[in-house]
N, CA, C and O atoms as a GROMACS GRO file, in nm:
protein
  584
    1MET      N    1   4.604 -29.422  -0.412
    1MET     CA    2   4.646 -29.287  -0.382
    1MET      C    3   4.548 -29.215  -0.290
    1MET      O    4   4.589 -29.142  -0.201
    2ALA      N    5   4.417 -29.236  -0.311
    2ALA     CA    6   4.317 -29.165  -0.231
    2ALA      C    7   4.326 -29.203  -0.085
    2ALA      O    8   4.303 -29.118   0.001
    3GLY      N    9   4.359 -29.326  -0.053
    3GLY     CA   10   4.367 -29.369   0.086
    3GLY      C   11   4.494 -29.322   0.153
    3GLY      O   12   4.501 -29.326   0.276
    4THR      N   13   4.593 -29.278   0.081
    4THR     CA   14   4.720 -29.238   0.139
    4THR      C   15   4.706 -29.115   0.226
    4THR      O   16   4.758 -29.113   0.338
    5SER      N   17   4.638 -29.012   0.179
    5SER     CA   18   4.626 -28.890   0.259
    5SER      C   19   4.545 -28.915   0.385
    5SER      O   20   4.574 -28.854   0.489
    6GLY      N   21   4.446 -29.001   0.380
    6GLY     CA   22   4.370 -29.035   0.500
    6GLY      C   23   4.456 -29.105   0.603
    6GLY      O   24   4.441 -29.084   0.723
    7GLY      N   25   4.547 -29.189   0.556
    7GLY     CA   26   4.638 -29.257   0.646
    7GLY      C   27   4.734 -29.161   0.713
    7GLY      O   28   4.764 -29.176   0.831
    8VAL      N   29   4.783 -29.063   0.639
    8VAL     CA   30   4.872 -28.962   0.694
    8VAL      C   31   4.800 -28.881   0.802
    8VAL      O   32   4.856 -28.854   0.908
    9VAL      N   33   4.676 -28.841   0.774
    9VAL     CA   34   4.597 -28.764   0.870
    9VAL      C   35   4.574 -28.847   0.996
    9VAL      O   36   4.591 -28.798   1.107
   10ALA      N   37   4.535 -28.972   0.978
   10ALA     CA   38   4.511 -29.059   1.094
   10ALA      C   39   4.639 -29.077   1.175
   10ALA      O   40   4.633 -29.076   1.298
   11LYS      N   41   4.755 -29.094   1.110
   11LYS     CA   42   4.881 -29.110   1.182
   11LYS      C   43   4.915 -28.985   1.261
   11LYS      O   44   4.956 -28.993   1.376
   12SER      N   45   4.898 -28.867   1.198
   12SER     CA   46   4.932 -28.743   1.268
   12SER      C   47   4.835 -28.718   1.383
   12SER      O   48   4.873 -28.660   1.484
   13LEU      N   49   4.710 -28.760   1.368
   13LEU     CA   50   4.614 -28.745   1.477
   13LEU      C   51   4.644 -28.840   1.593
   13LEU      O   52   4.613 -28.810   1.708
   14ARG      N   53   4.704 -28.955   1.562
   14ARG     CA   54   4.733 -29.053   1.667
   14ARG      C   55   4.856 -29.016   1.749
   14ARG      O   56   4.884 -29.079   1.850
   15SER      N   57   4.929 -28.915   1.706
   15SER     CA   58   5.043 -28.870   1.785
   15SER      C   59   4.991 -28.803   1.912
   15SER      O   60   4.873 -28.767   1.919
   16THR      N   61   5.075 -28.786   2.010
   16THR     CA   62   5.035 -28.722   2.136
   16THR      C   63   4.983 -28.581   2.109
   16THR      O   64   4.881 -28.541   2.164
   17THR      N   65   5.054 -28.508   2.025
   17THR     CA   66   5.012 -28.371   1.992
   17THR      C   67   4.878 -28.372   1.922
   17THR      O   68   4.791 -28.289   1.951
   18GLY      N   69   4.860 -28.464   1.828
   18GLY     CA   70   4.732 -28.474   1.756
   18GLY      C   71   4.617 -28.504   1.849
   18GLY      O   72   4.508 -28.448   1.834
   19ARG      N   73   4.639 -28.592   1.945
   19ARG     CA   74   4.534 -28.627   2.040
   19ARG      C   75   4.499 -28.508   2.130
   19ARG      O   76   4.382 -28.483   2.158
   20VAL      N   77   4.601 -28.437   2.174
   20VAL     CA   78   4.578 -28.320   2.260
   20VAL      C   79   4.501 -28.213   2.182
   20VAL      O   80   4.404 -28.158   2.232
   21VAL      N   81   4.544 -28.185   2.060
   21VAL     CA   82   4.477 -28.083   1.977
   21VAL      C   83   4.333 -28.123   1.950
   21VAL      O   84   4.242 -28.040   1.962
   22ALA      N   85   4.310 -28.249   1.914
   22ALA     CA   86   4.174 -28.295   1.886
   22ALA      C   87   4.087 -28.281   2.011
   22ALA      O   88   3.971 -28.240   2.002
   23GLY      N   89   4.142 -28.314   2.127
   23GLY     CA   90   4.067 -28.300   2.253
   23GLY      C   91   4.036 -28.156   2.287
   23GLY      O   92   3.924 -28.124   2.328
   24VAL      N   93   4.134 -28.068   2.269
   24VAL     CA   94   4.115 -27.926   2.299
   24VAL      C   95   4.010 -27.865   2.206
   24VAL      O   96   3.925 -27.788   2.251
   25VAL      N   97   4.016 -27.898   2.078
   25VAL     CA   98   3.917 -27.847   1.983
   25VAL      C   99   3.778 -27.894   2.020
   25VAL      O  100   3.682 -27.816   2.015
   26LEU      N  101   3.764 -28.020   2.059
   26LEU     CA  102   3.633 -28.072   2.098
   26LEU      C  103   3.581 -28.001   2.222
   26LEU      O  104   3.465 -27.959   2.225
   27VAL      N  105   3.664 -27.987   2.323
   27VAL     CA  106   3.621 -27.920   2.446
   27VAL      C  107   3.584 -27.774   2.418
   27VAL      O  108   3.482 -27.726   2.466
   28GLY      N  109   3.666 -27.705   2.340
   28GLY     CA  110   3.638 -27.565   2.306
   28GLY      C  111   3.508 -27.549   2.229
   28GLY      O  112   3.430 -27.458   2.256
   29ALA      N  113   3.485 -27.637   2.132
   29ALA     CA  114   3.362 -27.629   2.052
   29ALA      C  115   3.239 -27.658   2.137
   29ALA      O  116   3.136 -27.592   2.123
   30VAL      N  117   3.248 -27.758   2.225
   30VAL     CA  118   3.135 -27.790   2.312
   30VAL      C  119   3.107 -27.674   2.407
   30VAL      O  120   2.991 -27.638   2.427
   31LEU      N  121   3.210 -27.615   2.467
   31LEU     CA  122   3.190 -27.499   2.555
   31LEU      C  123   3.128 -27.382   2.480
   31LEU      O  124   3.038 -27.316   2.531
   32GLY      N  125   3.177 -27.355   2.359
   32GLY     CA  126   3.119 -27.248   2.278
   32GLY      C  127   2.972 -27.271   2.248
   32GLY      O  128   2.891 -27.179   2.256
   33LEU      N  129   2.937 -27.396   2.215
   33LEU     CA  130   2.798 -27.430   2.187
   33LEU      C  131   2.711 -27.411   2.311
   33LEU      O  132   2.600 -27.360   2.301
   34VAL      N  133   2.762 -27.453   2.426
   34VAL     CA  134   2.686 -27.436   2.552
   34VAL      C  135   2.664 -27.287   2.581
   34VAL      O  136   2.555 -27.248   2.621
   35ILE      N  137   2.766 -27.205   2.562
   35ILE     CA  138   2.753 -27.061   2.587
   35ILE      C  139   2.650 -26.998   2.494
   35ILE      O  140   2.568 -26.918   2.538
   36VAL      N  141   2.654 -27.033   2.366
   36VAL     CA  142   2.557 -26.978   2.270
   36VAL      C  143   2.415 -27.019   2.306
   36VAL      O  144   2.324 -26.937   2.302
   37LEU      N  145   2.396 -27.146   2.341
   37LEU     CA  146   2.262 -27.194   2.378
   37LEU      C  147   2.212 -27.127   2.505
   37LEU      O  148   2.094 -27.091   2.514
   38ARG      N  149   2.299 -27.110   2.604
   38ARG     CA  150   2.258 -27.044   2.729
   38ARG      C  151   2.223 -26.898   2.704
   38ARG      O  152   2.124 -26.847   2.758
   39SER      N  153   2.304 -26.830   2.624
   39SER     CA  154   2.279 -26.690   2.592
   39SER      C  155   2.145 -26.673   2.520
   39SER      O  156   2.069 -26.582   2.550
   40SER      N  157   2.118 -26.762   2.425
   40SER     CA  158   1.993 -26.758   2.351
   40SER      C  159   1.874 -26.780   2.445
   40SER      O  160   1.774 -26.708   2.437
   41ALA      N  161   1.884 -26.880   2.532
   41ALA     CA  162   1.776 -26.908   2.627
   41ALA      C  163   1.755 -26.792   2.723
   41ALA      O  164   1.642 -26.758   2.757
   42GLU      N  165   1.865 -26.731   2.766
   42GLU     CA  166   1.855 -26.618   2.859
   42GLU      C  167   1.784 -26.500   2.792
   42GLU      O  168   1.696 -26.439   2.852
   43GLN      N  169   1.821 -26.469   2.667
   43GLN     CA  170   1.757 -26.357   2.599
   43GLN      C  171   1.608 -26.381   2.577
   43GLN      O  172   1.530 -26.286   2.580
   44ARG      N  173   1.569 -26.506   2.554
   44ARG     CA  174   1.426 -26.534   2.535
   44ARG      C  175   1.346 -26.511   2.662
   44ARG      O  176   1.224 -26.492   2.656
   45SER      N  177   1.413 -26.512   2.778
   45SER     CA  178   1.342 -26.491   2.904
   45SER      C  179   1.330 -26.342   2.941
   45SER      O  180   1.259 -26.308   3.036
   46TRP      N  181   1.397 -26.254   2.869
   46TRP     CA  182   1.392 -26.112   2.898
   46TRP      C  183   1.254 -26.054   2.864
   46TRP      O  184   1.179 -26.111   2.785
   47ALA      N  185   1.223 -25.940   2.927
   47ALA     CA  186   1.101 -25.867   2.894
   47ALA      C  187   1.113 -25.814   2.751
   47ALA      O  188   1.224 -25.798   2.700
   48SER      N  189   0.999 -25.786   2.688
   48SER     CA  190   1.005 -25.732   2.552
   48SER      C  191   0.907 -25.617   2.538
   48SER      O  192   0.810 -25.606   2.612
   49ALA      N  193   0.935 -25.532   2.441
   49ALA     CA  194   0.849 -25.417   2.412
   49ALA      C  195   0.861 -25.386   2.264
   49ALA      O  196   0.961 -25.416   2.200
   50GLU      N  197   0.756 -25.324   2.210
   50GLU     CA  198   0.757 -25.278   2.072
   50GLU      C  199   0.823 -25.140   2.068
   50GLU      O  200   0.784 -25.049   2.141
   51GLY      N  201   0.924 -25.128   1.983
   51GLY     CA  202   0.993 -25.001   1.969
   51GLY      C  203   0.988 -24.952   1.826
   51GLY      O  204   0.938 -25.021   1.736
   52THR      N  205   1.043 -24.833   1.806
   52THR     CA  206   1.046 -24.773   1.673
   52THR      C  207   1.191 -24.742   1.636
   52THR      O  208   1.265 -24.684   1.715
   53VAL      N  209   1.230 -24.782   1.515
   53VAL     CA  210   1.365 -24.754   1.466
   53VAL      C  211   1.375 -24.604   1.441
   53VAL      O  212   1.296 -24.546   1.366
   54GLN      N  213   1.475 -24.542   1.505
   54GLN     CA  214   1.498 -24.399   1.490
   54GLN      C  215   1.605 -24.368   1.386
   54GLN      O  216   1.600 -24.265   1.318
   55GLU      N  217   1.703 -24.460   1.374
   55GLU     CA  218   1.817 -24.434   1.286
   55GLU      C  219   1.888 -24.565   1.256
   55GLU      O  220   1.888 -24.657   1.338
   56ARG      N  221   1.949 -24.575   1.136
   56ARG     CA  222   2.034 -24.689   1.098
   56ARG      C  223   2.175 -24.638   1.080
   56ARG      O  224   2.196 -24.534   1.017
   57THR      N  225   2.271 -24.711   1.135
   57THR     CA  226   2.411 -24.673   1.116
   57THR      C  227   2.489 -24.794   1.068
   57THR      O  228   2.457 -24.908   1.101
   58ARG      N  229   2.591 -24.766   0.990
   58ARG     CA  230   2.674 -24.874   0.936
   58ARG      C  231   2.819 -24.844   0.972
   58ARG      O  232   2.868 -24.733   0.950
   59SER      N  233   2.885 -24.944   1.027
   59SER     CA  234   3.026 -24.930   1.063
   59SER      C  235   3.098 -25.054   1.010
   59SER      O  236   3.085 -25.163   1.066
   60GLY      N  237   3.173 -25.036   0.902
   60GLY     CA  238   3.238 -25.151   0.840
   60GLY      C  239   3.134 -25.243   0.781
   60GLY      O  240   3.052 -25.202   0.699
   61LYS      N  241   3.137 -25.370   0.824
   61LYS     CA  242   3.041 -25.468   0.773
   61LYS      C  243   2.918 -25.482   0.863
   61LYS      O  244   2.823 -25.550   0.826
   62SER      N  245   2.920 -25.419   0.981
   62SER     CA  246   2.807 -25.435   1.072
   62SER      C  247   2.712 -25.316   1.064
   62SER      O  248   2.752 -25.203   1.037
   63THR      N  249   2.585 -25.345   1.088
   63THR     CA  250   2.481 -25.242   1.086
   63THR      C  251   2.411 -25.242   1.220
   63THR      O  252   2.381 -25.348   1.277
   64SER      N  253   2.384 -25.122   1.270
   64SER     CA  254   2.313 -25.107   1.397
   64SER      C  255   2.192 -25.019   1.374
   64SER      O  256   2.186 -24.941   1.278
   65VAL      N  257   2.096 -25.032   1.463
   65VAL     CA  258   1.978 -24.946   1.459
   65VAL      C  259   1.959 -24.882   1.596
   65VAL      O  260   1.977 -24.946   1.699
   66LYS      N  261   1.923 -24.754   1.594
   66LYS     CA  262   1.889 -24.685   1.718
   66LYS      C  263   1.739 -24.700   1.734
   66LYS      O  264   1.662 -24.658   1.648
   67VAL      N  265   1.697 -24.760   1.846
   67VAL     CA  266   1.556 -24.791   1.868
   67VAL      C  267   1.508 -24.725   1.997
   67VAL      O  268   1.577 -24.728   2.099
   68GLU      N  269   1.390 -24.666   1.990
   68GLU     CA  270   1.326 -24.611   2.109
   68GLU      C  271   1.212 -24.705   2.147
   68GLU      O  272   1.128 -24.740   2.064
   69TYR      N  273   1.209 -24.746   2.275
   69TYR     CA  274   1.106 -24.838   2.322
   69TYR      C  275   1.065 -24.803   2.465
   69TYR      O  276   1.144 -24.748   2.541
   70PRO      N  277   0.939 -24.834   2.501
   70PRO     CA  278   0.889 -24.800   2.635
   70PRO      C  279   0.931 -24.904   2.740
   70PRO      O  280   0.946 -25.022   2.709
   71LEU      N  281   0.948 -24.857   2.862
   71LEU     CA  282   0.975 -24.945   2.976
   71LEU      C  283   0.849 -24.957   3.061
   71LEU      O  284   0.758 -24.875   3.048
   72PRO      N  285   0.842 -25.056   3.148
   72PRO     CA  286   0.722 -25.076   3.230
   72PRO      C  287   0.685 -24.956   3.318
   72PRO      O  288   0.567 -24.938   3.349
   73ASP      N  289   0.782 -24.873   3.358
   73ASP     CA  290   0.752 -24.759   3.445
   73ASP      C  291   0.702 -24.637   3.368
   73ASP      O  292   0.679 -24.532   3.427
   74GLY      N  293   0.683 -24.652   3.235
   74GLY     CA  294   0.629 -24.543   3.154
   74GLY      C  295   0.735 -24.457   3.086
   74GLY      O  296   0.702 -24.376   3.000
   75THR      N  297   0.861 -24.474   3.123
   75THR     CA  298   0.968 -24.398   3.057
   75THR      C  299   1.004 -24.468   2.925
   75THR      O  300   0.962 -24.580   2.899
   76THR      N  301   1.081 -24.397   2.844
   76THR     CA  302   1.128 -24.458   2.720
   76THR      C  303   1.279 -24.473   2.726
   76THR      O  304   1.349 -24.397   2.793
   77GLN      N  305   1.326 -24.571   2.655
   77GLN     CA  306   1.468 -24.601   2.648
   77GLN      C  307   1.510 -24.591   2.502
   77GLN      O  308   1.435 -24.633   2.414
   78VAL      N  309   1.627 -24.537   2.476
   78VAL     CA  310   1.683 -24.535   2.341
   78VAL      C  311   1.813 -24.616   2.346
   78VAL      O  312   1.900 -24.590   2.429
   79ALA      N  313   1.824 -24.712   2.258
   79ALA     CA  314   1.943 -24.798   2.256
   79ALA      C  315   1.986 -24.823   2.112
   79ALA      O  316   1.903 -24.830   2.021
   80THR      N  317   2.116 -24.836   2.093
   80THR     CA  318   2.170 -24.874   1.964
   80THR      C  319   2.196 -25.023   1.969
   80THR      O  320   2.276 -25.071   2.050
   81LEU      N  321   2.128 -25.098   1.880
   81LEU     CA  322   2.131 -25.244   1.884
   81LEU      C  323   2.183 -25.299   1.751
   81LEU      O  324   2.157 -25.244   1.644
   82SER      N  325   2.256 -25.409   1.760
   82SER     CA  326   2.307 -25.475   1.639
   82SER      C  327   2.191 -25.531   1.558
   82SER      O  328   2.096 -25.587   1.612
   83GLU      N  329   2.200 -25.514   1.428
   83GLU     CA  330   2.098 -25.565   1.337
   83GLU      C  331   2.151 -25.694   1.276
   83GLU      O  332   2.232 -25.692   1.184
   84ASN      N  333   2.104 -25.808   1.328
   84ASN     CA  334   2.151 -25.939   1.281
   84ASN      C  335   2.051 -26.007   1.189
   84ASN      O  336   2.084 -26.106   1.124
   85GLY      N  337   1.931 -25.956   1.184
   85GLY     CA  338   1.828 -26.018   1.102
   85GLY      C  339   1.801 -25.935   0.978
   85GLY      O  340   1.893 -25.884   0.915
   86PRO      N  341   1.673 -25.922   0.945
   86PRO     CA  342   1.637 -25.844   0.825
   86PRO      C  343   1.668 -25.696   0.842
   86PRO      O  344   1.681 -25.646   0.954
   87ILE      N  345   1.680 -25.627   0.730
   87ILE     CA  346   1.708 -25.484   0.731
   87ILE      C  347   1.588 -25.409   0.788
   87ILE      O  348   1.474 -25.431   0.746
   88ARG      N  349   1.615 -25.322   0.883
   88ARG     CA  350   1.510 -25.240   0.946
   88ARG      C  351   1.524 -25.096   0.898
   88ARG      O  352   1.634 -25.040   0.898
   89ASN      N  353   1.412 -25.038   0.858
   89ASN     CA  354   1.413 -24.900   0.810
   89ASN      C  355   1.365 -24.805   0.917
   89ASN      O  356   1.293 -24.845   1.009
   90VAL      N  357   1.405 -24.679   0.906
   90VAL     CA  358   1.363 -24.576   1.001
   90VAL      C  359   1.211 -24.570   1.003
   90VAL      O  360   1.147 -24.569   0.898
   91GLY      N  361   1.153 -24.566   1.124
   91GLY     CA  362   1.009 -24.562   1.141
   91GLY      C  363   0.945 -24.700   1.157
   91GLY      O  364   0.830 -24.710   1.198
   92GLU      N  365   1.019 -24.804   1.126
   92GLU     CA  366   0.965 -24.940   1.137
   92GLU      C  367   0.954 -24.982   1.283
   92GLU      O  368   1.037 -24.947   1.367
   93ARG      N  369   0.848 -25.058   1.311
   93ARG     CA  370   0.826 -25.112   1.446
   93ARG      C  371   0.905 -25.243   1.460
   93ARG      O  372   0.903 -25.327   1.371
   94VAL      N  373   0.973 -25.258   1.574
   94VAL     CA  374   1.052 -25.378   1.602
   94VAL      C  375   1.026 -25.421   1.746
   94VAL      O  376   0.987 -25.340   1.830
   95THR      N  377   1.049 -25.548   1.773
   95THR     CA  378   1.039 -25.597   1.910
   95THR      C  379   1.179 -25.597   1.970
   95THR      O  380   1.273 -25.650   1.912
   96VAL      N  381   1.190 -25.537   2.088
   96VAL     CA  382   1.316 -25.529   2.159
   96VAL      C  383   1.304 -25.613   2.285
   96VAL      O  384   1.207 -25.601   2.359
   97ARG      N  385   1.403 -25.696   2.310
   97ARG     CA  386   1.411 -25.770   2.437
   97ARG      C  387   1.513 -25.699   2.523
   97ARG      O  388   1.619 -25.658   2.475
   98TYR      N  389   1.480 -25.683   2.651
   98TYR     CA  390   1.572 -25.613   2.740
   98TYR      C  391   1.575 -25.680   2.876
   98TYR      O  392   1.478 -25.743   2.919
   99ASP      N  393   1.688 -25.664   2.945
   99ASP     CA  394   1.709 -25.722   3.077
   99ASP      C  395   1.712 -25.608   3.178
   99ASP      O  396   1.797 -25.520   3.171
  100LEU      N  397   1.618 -25.611   3.272
  100LEU     CA  398   1.611 -25.509   3.376
  100LEU      C  399   1.674 -25.561   3.505
  100LEU      O  400   1.644 -25.672   3.548
  101VAL      N  401   1.760 -25.481   3.565
  101VAL     CA  402   1.815 -25.509   3.697
  101VAL      C  403   1.800 -25.383   3.780
  101VAL      O  404   1.851 -25.277   3.744
  102ASP      N  405   1.728 -25.394   3.890
  102ASP     CA  406   1.700 -25.279   3.977
  102ASP      C  407   1.638 -25.164   3.899
  102ASP      O  408   1.672 -25.048   3.923
  103GLY      N  409   1.549 -25.194   3.807
  103GLY     CA  410   1.478 -25.093   3.731
  103GLY      C  411   1.557 -25.030   3.618
  103GLY      O  412   1.508 -24.938   3.552
  104ARG      N  413   1.680 -25.077   3.595
  104ARG     CA  414   1.764 -25.022   3.487
  104ARG      C  415   1.786 -25.127   3.381
  104ARG      O  416   1.803 -25.245   3.412
  105VAL      N  417   1.788 -25.084   3.254
  105VAL     CA  418   1.817 -25.175   3.144
  105VAL      C  419   1.968 -25.200   3.143
  105VAL      O  420   2.047 -25.106   3.129
  106VAL      N  421   2.008 -25.327   3.160
  106VAL     CA  422   2.150 -25.361   3.158
  106VAL      C  423   2.192 -25.423   3.025
  106VAL      O  424   2.311 -25.425   2.992
  107ASP      N  425   2.097 -25.474   2.949
  107ASP     CA  426   2.128 -25.531   2.818
  107ASP      C  427   2.001 -25.532   2.735
  107ASP      O  428   1.891 -25.545   2.788
  108ALA      N  429   2.017 -25.517   2.605
  108ALA     CA  430   1.901 -25.518   2.515
  108ALA      C  431   1.945 -25.574   2.381
  108ALA      O  432   2.062 -25.568   2.343
  109ALA      N  433   1.848 -25.630   2.309
  109ALA     CA  434   1.874 -25.685   2.176
  109ALA      C  435   1.744 -25.688   2.098
  109ALA      O  436   1.636 -25.695   2.156
  110LEU      N  437   1.755 -25.682   1.966
  110LEU     CA  438   1.637 -25.701   1.882
  110LEU      C  439   1.590 -25.845   1.899
  110LEU      O  440   1.672 -25.936   1.914
  111ALA      N  441   1.460 -25.866   1.896
  111ALA     CA  442   1.406 -26.001   1.916
  111ALA      C  443   1.447 -26.097   1.806
  111ALA      O  444   1.450 -26.218   1.827
  112ASP      N  445   1.480 -26.045   1.688
  112ASP     CA  446   1.522 -26.134   1.579
  112ASP      C  447   1.669 -26.174   1.592
  112ASP      O  448   1.725 -26.234   1.500
  113ASN      N  449   1.731 -26.142   1.705
  113ASN     CA  450   1.869 -26.181   1.733
  113ASN      C  451   1.884 -26.332   1.741
  113ASN      O  452   1.995 -26.384   1.730
  114ASP      N  453   1.772 -26.405   1.760
  114ASP     CA  454   1.776 -26.551   1.766
  114ASP      C  455   1.839 -26.609   1.640
  114ASP      O  456   1.905 -26.712   1.645
  115GLN      N  457   1.817 -26.543   1.527
  115GLN     CA  458   1.873 -26.590   1.400
  115GLN      C  459   2.025 -26.599   1.408
  115GLN      O  460   2.084 -26.696   1.359
  116ALA      N  461   2.090 -26.502   1.469
  116ALA     CA  462   2.235 -26.504   1.484
  116ALA      C  463   2.277 -26.618   1.574
  116ALA      O  464   2.379 -26.684   1.550
  117HIS      N  465   2.199 -26.643   1.680
  117HIS     CA  466   2.230 -26.755   1.769
  117HIS      C  467   2.218 -26.888   1.696
  117HIS      O  468   2.300 -26.978   1.717
  118TRP      N  469   2.117 -26.902   1.611
  118TRP     CA  470   2.099 -27.026   1.536
  118TRP      C  471   2.216 -27.050   1.441
  118TRP      O  472   2.266 -27.162   1.431
  119VAL      N  473   2.260 -26.946   1.373
  119VAL     CA  474   2.372 -26.959   1.279
  119VAL      C  475   2.499 -26.996   1.355
  119VAL      O  476   2.571 -27.088   1.315
  120THR      N  477   2.528 -26.924   1.463
  120THR     CA  478   2.648 -26.954   1.543
  120THR      C  479   2.641 -27.094   1.602
  120THR      O  480   2.739 -27.167   1.600
  121GLY      N  481   2.524 -27.130   1.655
  121GLY     CA  482   2.506 -27.264   1.711
  121GLY      C  483   2.524 -27.372   1.606
  121GLY      O  484   2.584 -27.476   1.633
  122GLY      N  485   2.473 -27.348   1.485
  122GLY     CA  486   2.488 -27.445   1.376
  122GLY      C  487   2.634 -27.462   1.336
  122GLY      O  488   2.680 -27.574   1.315
  123MET      N  489   2.706 -27.350   1.327
  123MET     CA  490   2.848 -27.358   1.292
  123MET      C  491   2.927 -27.432   1.401
  123MET      O  492   3.011 -27.516   1.371
  124LEU      N  493   2.898 -27.401   1.527
  124LEU     CA  494   2.966 -27.470   1.635
  124LEU      C  495   2.928 -27.618   1.639
  124LEU      O  496   3.011 -27.702   1.674
  125GLY      N  497   2.804 -27.650   1.604
  125GLY     CA  498   2.763 -27.790   1.598
  125GLY      C  499   2.843 -27.868   1.495
  125GLY      O  500   2.881 -27.982   1.519
  126VAL      N  501   2.868 -27.805   1.379
  126VAL     CA  502   2.950 -27.870   1.276
  126VAL      C  503   3.093 -27.889   1.327
  126VAL      O  504   3.154 -27.994   1.304
  127VAL      N  505   3.146 -27.789   1.398
  127VAL     CA  506   3.281 -27.802   1.454
  127VAL      C  507   3.285 -27.914   1.557
  127VAL      O  508   3.382 -27.991   1.562
  128VAL      N  509   3.180 -27.926   1.640
  128VAL     CA  510   3.174 -28.033   1.740
  128VAL      C  511   3.175 -28.169   1.669
  128VAL      O  512   3.248 -28.259   1.710
  129LEU      N  513   3.094 -28.184   1.565
  129LEU     CA  514   3.092 -28.311   1.492
  129LEU      C  515   3.229 -28.343   1.430
  129LEU      O  516   3.276 -28.457   1.438
  130GLY      N  517   3.292 -28.244   1.371
  130GLY     CA  518   3.425 -28.264   1.314
  130GLY      C  519   3.526 -28.301   1.420
  130GLY      O  520   3.611 -28.388   1.399
  131ALA      N  521   3.518 -28.235   1.535
  131ALA     CA  522   3.611 -28.266   1.644
  131ALA      C  523   3.586 -28.405   1.700
  131ALA      O  524   3.680 -28.473   1.741
  132MET      N  525   3.460 -28.449   1.701
  132MET     CA  526   3.430 -28.585   1.746
  132MET      C  527   3.491 -28.688   1.650
  132MET      O  528   3.548 -28.788   1.694
  133VAL      N  529   3.480 -28.664   1.521
  133VAL     CA  530   3.539 -28.754   1.422
  133VAL      C  531   3.692 -28.755   1.439
  133VAL      O  532   3.754 -28.861   1.437
  134ALA      N  533   3.751 -28.637   1.457
  134ALA     CA  534   3.896 -28.629   1.476
  134ALA      C  535   3.937 -28.706   1.602
  134ALA      O  536   4.040 -28.774   1.602
  135ASN      N  537   3.858 -28.696   1.709
  135ASN     CA  538   3.890 -28.770   1.831
  135ASN      C  539   3.875 -28.920   1.811
  135ASN      O  540   3.953 -28.998   1.864
  136LEU      N  541   3.775 -28.961   1.734
  136LEU     CA  542   3.760 -29.104   1.705
  136LEU      C  543   3.882 -29.156   1.628
  136LEU      O  544   3.933 -29.264   1.657
  137LEU      N  545   3.928 -29.076   1.531
  137LEU     CA  546   4.048 -29.115   1.455
  137LEU      C  547   4.172 -29.116   1.546
  137LEU      O  548   4.257 -29.204   1.536
  138ALA      N  549   4.181 -29.016   1.634
  138ALA     CA  550   4.300 -29.004   1.720
  138ALA      C  551   4.310 -29.117   1.822
  138ALA      O  552   4.419 -29.164   1.852
  139TRP      N  553   4.196 -29.160   1.873
  139TRP     CA  554   4.199 -29.259   1.981
  139TRP      C  555   4.163 -29.400   1.936
  139TRP      O  556   4.162 -29.493   2.016
  140ALA      N  557   4.134 -29.417   1.807
  140ALA     CA  558   4.103 -29.552   1.756
  140ALA      C  559   4.228 -29.639   1.764
  140ALA      O  560   4.340 -29.591   1.744
  141PRO      N  561   4.209 -29.767   1.794
  141PRO     CA  562   4.327 -29.855   1.799
  141PRO      C  563   4.392 -29.866   1.661
  141PRO      O  564   4.325 -29.861   1.557
  142LYS      N  565   4.523 -29.880   1.663
  142LYS     CA  566   4.596 -29.892   1.536
  142LYS      C  567   4.562 -30.024   1.470
  142LYS      O  568   4.552 -30.126   1.539
  143PRO      N  569   4.543 -30.024   1.339
  143PRO     CA  570   4.513 -30.150   1.270
  143PRO      C  571   4.632 -30.245   1.281
  143PRO      O  572   4.748 -30.204   1.273
  144ARG      N  573   4.602 -30.371   1.299
  144ARG     CA  574   4.708 -30.471   1.312
  144ARG      C  575   4.764 -30.505   1.175
  144ARG      O  576   4.690 -30.525   1.079
  145SER      N  577   4.893 -30.511   1.168
  145SER     CA  578   4.959 -30.553   1.043
  145SER      C  579   4.962 -30.704   1.041
  145SER      O  580   4.999 -30.767   1.140
  146GLY      N  581   4.927 -30.758   0.938
  146GLY     CA  582   4.927 -30.901   0.946
  146GLY      C  583   4.934 -30.969   0.818
  146GLY      O  584   4.935 -31.092   0.814
   0.00000   0.00000   0.00000
């Protein structure tokens, strides 16, 4: 009985639709993983500054912090940033990474945002492995009856 459901799954994966779906899932998961890794690497290359949490806000299940941090030209920037790591309290010092283009901040994130990238990358890695197994099942030669 235990081998029966595996046989049904393998048969449905070997159909044209099953092969297409398995291929699309694999391609999508690999592209997602590449995007997450590139985004993480890009953020690590941004300039950083020590800022101070001014306020915490909660909207549904997500929490944001308003952080004030200095820029290289001596001005200060205030930004509301997603809190993906540990809970930050008002007055706490945090490291902010920011991307400057023509002297203006175009994007910013808390430095502990890497944790969110690791979690997303790990989940996508599991999906990639599952999709690879599904593709192996979909494209494996049919066992000979004999």
